[in-house]
Residue frames as qw, qx, qy, qz and C-alpha x, y, z in Angstrom:
[[0.401, 0.234, -0.666, 0.584, 66.39, -32.29, 34.51],
 [0.568, -0.663, -0.476, -0.108, 64.75, -32.89, 37.87],
 [0.141, 0.567, -0.372, 0.721, 65.56, -30.38, 40.59],
 [0.331, -0.230, 0.645, -0.649, 63.50, -31.87, 43.39],
 [0.597, -0.120, -0.696, -0.381, 61.43, -34.95, 44.06],
 [0.336, -0.235, 0.658, -0.632, 59.40, -36.48, 46.84],
 [0.427, -0.220, -0.847, -0.227, 57.40, -39.59, 47.59],
 [0.338, -0.223, 0.383, -0.830, 54.45, -38.70, 49.81],
 [0.446, -0.225, -0.852, -0.153, 52.38, -41.39, 51.51],
 [0.337, -0.162, 0.472, -0.799, 49.48, -40.97, 53.90],
 [0.748, 0.108, 0.494, -0.429, 47.47, -44.07, 54.68],
 [0.685, 0.200, 0.658, 0.241, 46.73, -45.79, 51.38],
 [0.429, 0.894, 0.130, 0.003, 47.23, -42.68, 49.24],
 [0.634, -0.387, 0.314, 0.591, 50.61, -42.16, 47.61],
 [0.489, 0.868, 0.083, 0.003, 51.99, -39.67, 45.11],
 [0.693, -0.125, 0.184, 0.685, 55.36, -39.09, 43.48],
 [0.157, 0.969, 0.130, -0.138, 56.10, -35.40, 42.92],
 [0.682, 0.002, 0.196, 0.705, 58.91, -34.04, 40.77],
 [0.032, 0.933, 0.100, -0.343, 59.92, -30.42, 40.33],
 [0.671, 0.201, 0.291, 0.652, 61.81, -29.06, 37.32],
 [0.044, -0.786, -0.021, 0.616, 63.10, -25.58, 36.63],
 [0.609, 0.404, 0.476, 0.488, 63.27, -24.17, 33.15],
 [0.185, -0.129, 0.132, 0.965, 63.90, -21.00, 31.25],
 [0.369, 0.405, 0.233, -0.803, 61.18, -18.66, 30.06],
 [0.400, 0.231, -0.655, -0.599, 60.83, -20.64, 26.82],
 [0.211, -0.140, -0.965, 0.065, 59.22, -23.41, 28.92],
 [0.319, 0.107, 0.336, -0.880, 56.30, -21.15, 29.88],
 [0.252, 0.380, 0.890, 0.016, 52.94, -22.89, 29.59],
 [0.169, 0.067, -0.272, -0.945, 50.86, -21.16, 26.93],
 [0.220, 0.434, 0.836, -0.253, 47.07, -21.26, 27.27],
 [0.049, -0.232, -0.485, -0.842, 44.73, -20.09, 24.51],
 [0.092, 0.492, 0.680, -0.536, 41.66, -18.26, 25.80],
 [0.285, 0.789, 0.522, 0.158, 38.92, -16.14, 24.31],
 [0.110, -0.973, 0.014, 0.204, 40.91, -13.05, 25.32],
 [0.367, 0.785, -0.498, 0.027, 44.11, -14.17, 23.61],
 [0.814, 0.106, -0.523, 0.230, 46.97, -16.15, 25.04],
 [0.533, -0.791, 0.218, -0.207, 47.88, -16.45, 28.72],
 [0.617, 0.412, -0.607, 0.286, 51.24, -17.65, 29.99],
 [0.755, -0.634, 0.042, -0.162, 52.00, -19.42, 33.26],
 [0.272, 0.663, -0.649, 0.255, 55.43, -19.71, 34.85],
 [0.218, -0.210, 0.871, -0.386, 54.27, -22.13, 37.54],
 [0.760, 0.015, -0.246, -0.602, 52.07, -25.08, 36.75],
 [0.457, -0.243, 0.821, -0.241, 51.23, -28.44, 38.22],
 [0.588, 0.170, -0.633, -0.475, 50.62, -31.46, 36.06],
 [0.584, -0.193, 0.625, -0.481, 48.40, -33.95, 37.92],
 [0.492, 0.197, -0.768, -0.360, 48.30, -37.56, 36.71],
 [0.617, -0.124, 0.582, -0.514, 45.70, -40.02, 38.02],
 [0.357, 0.216, -0.816, -0.400, 46.09, -43.27, 36.08],
 [0.810, -0.230, -0.234, -0.486, 43.41, -45.96, 36.42],
 [0.729, 0.079, -0.632, 0.249, 45.97, -48.32, 37.95],
 [0.065, 0.318, -0.535, 0.780, 46.16, -46.21, 41.13],
 [0.616, -0.130, 0.342, -0.698, 42.69, -47.43, 42.11],
 [0.459, -0.099, 0.882, -0.027, 43.23, -51.00, 40.87],
 [0.673, 0.579, 0.349, -0.300, 41.46, -50.54, 37.55],
 [0.484, 0.006, 0.565, 0.668, 42.44, -50.83, 33.92],
 [0.316, 0.852, 0.369, -0.194, 41.57, -48.25, 31.34],
 [0.585, 0.636, 0.112, 0.491, 42.87, -45.79, 28.84],
 [0.406, -0.651, -0.028, 0.641, 45.51, -43.23, 29.55],
 [0.444, 0.496, 0.386, 0.638, 46.08, -40.24, 27.36],
 [0.012, 0.528, 0.039, 0.848, 44.86, -36.68, 27.37],
 [0.038, -0.072, -0.696, 0.713, 43.93, -35.44, 30.85],
 [0.204, -0.584, -0.731, -0.287, 40.26, -35.67, 31.77],
 [0.271, -0.783, -0.122, -0.546, 38.14, -33.35, 33.90],
 [0.796, -0.580, -0.131, 0.115, 39.37, -34.98, 37.11],
 [0.734, -0.035, 0.003, 0.679, 43.03, -34.41, 36.29],
 [0.189, 0.554, 0.128, 0.801, 42.44, -30.81, 35.21],
 [0.459, -0.759, -0.178, -0.427, 40.27, -29.94, 38.22],
 [0.821, -0.519, -0.083, 0.224, 42.46, -31.60, 40.84],
 [0.662, 0.153, 0.030, 0.733, 45.58, -30.17, 39.24],
 [0.027, 0.664, 0.105, 0.740, 44.16, -26.64, 39.35],
 [0.643, -0.723, -0.150, -0.201, 43.11, -27.13, 42.98],
 [0.834, -0.322, -0.029, 0.446, 46.58, -28.31, 44.01],
 [0.485, 0.372, 0.092, 0.786, 48.27, -25.57, 41.96],
 [0.217, -0.785, -0.146, -0.561, 46.12, -22.93, 43.65],
 [0.756, -0.649, -0.075, 0.042, 47.19, -24.26, 47.07],
 [0.797, -0.154, 0.081, 0.578, 50.91, -24.23, 46.15],
 [0.366, 0.734, 0.160, 0.549, 51.00, -20.83, 44.38],
 [0.309, -0.929, 0.061, -0.194, 51.47, -18.79, 47.63],
 [0.805, -0.456, 0.235, 0.298, 54.63, -20.79, 48.37],
 [0.701, 0.397, 0.222, 0.549, 56.27, -19.55, 45.17],
 [0.337, -0.392, -0.050, 0.855, 58.48, -16.44, 45.20],
 [0.143, 0.273, -0.190, -0.932, 56.53, -13.46, 43.91],
 [0.710, 0.340, 0.348, -0.508, 53.53, -15.66, 43.17],
 [0.752, 0.099, 0.577, 0.304, 55.70, -17.53, 40.61],
 [0.503, 0.771, 0.264, 0.289, 55.69, -14.58, 38.21],
 [0.180, -0.973, 0.136, 0.038, 58.25, -12.50, 40.06],
 [0.468, -0.579, 0.589, 0.315, 61.36, -14.34, 38.93],
 [0.402, 0.600, -0.491, -0.488, 63.03, -15.53, 35.74],
 [0.047, -0.164, 0.982, 0.075, 62.31, -19.27, 35.92],
 [0.726, -0.097, -0.319, -0.602, 59.49, -21.58, 35.02],
 [0.265, -0.243, 0.865, -0.352, 58.59, -24.19, 37.63],
 [0.712, -0.002, -0.491, -0.502, 56.82, -27.36, 36.53],
 [0.402, -0.252, 0.780, -0.408, 55.56, -29.72, 39.22],
 [0.622, 0.032, -0.650, -0.435, 54.38, -33.15, 38.21],
 [0.491, -0.235, 0.661, -0.517, 52.32, -35.24, 40.59],
 [0.545, 0.090, -0.763, -0.336, 51.81, -38.90, 39.73],
 [0.695, -0.304, 0.369, -0.537, 49.26, -40.63, 41.95],
 [0.296, 0.298, -0.903, -0.090, 50.44, -44.21, 42.41],
 [0.269, -0.335, -0.894, 0.124, 47.78, -45.31, 44.89],
 [0.233, -0.292, 0.014, -0.928, 44.57, -43.59, 45.90],
 [0.420, -0.493, -0.762, 0.018, 42.26, -44.23, 48.82],
 [0.282, -0.697, -0.344, 0.562, 41.65, -40.69, 49.96],
 [0.200, 0.945, 0.067, -0.250, 42.40, -37.14, 48.93],
 [0.791, 0.150, 0.249, 0.538, 44.88, -37.47, 46.09],
 [0.255, 0.824, 0.080, 0.499, 44.82, -33.73, 45.37],
 [0.454, -0.860, 0.188, -0.137, 45.88, -32.97, 48.96],
 [0.862, -0.240, 0.297, 0.333, 48.60, -35.62, 48.64],
 [0.611, 0.554, 0.189, 0.533, 49.74, -33.75, 45.52],
 [0.096, -0.932, 0.071, -0.343, 49.97, -30.53, 47.52],
 [0.698, -0.652, 0.291, 0.054, 52.01, -32.22, 50.26],
 [0.845, 0.047, 0.327, 0.420, 54.28, -34.03, 47.78],
 [0.423, 0.761, 0.140, 0.471, 54.65, -30.85, 45.70],
 [0.303, -0.923, 0.160, -0.173, 55.67, -28.87, 48.79],
 [0.786, -0.444, 0.367, 0.224, 58.31, -31.46, 49.65],
 [0.751, 0.356, 0.309, 0.462, 59.61, -31.54, 46.06],
 [0.183, 0.910, 0.025, 0.371, 59.92, -27.74, 46.04],
 [0.472, -0.830, 0.288, -0.074, 62.00, -27.91, 49.24],
 [0.930, -0.087, 0.240, 0.266, 64.29, -30.65, 47.92]]
């Protein structure tokens, strides 16, 4: 269930951001060398080849998606109550870049902020 959404456009860069709330069972689990970490707020960044007029495979996220997603998530984390770990919900933001001719990660931050306010 979507709880907020936004279409952000600046110049020729456009992103669609959607925000969903979930219970603690929706926590993102990350396996590390030190065990398992859990995140209650995470941003999923999608940059399909079609957003730059190319064709190509889509599937598991590549380094670009992971890096830009972490950058945008780091920028949005201060806007979350208690740093996103101080309340009983999980927030998942998804940013789908539909057109890119500029900073798509910054467009994800702007679209994510608008989706959180919706």
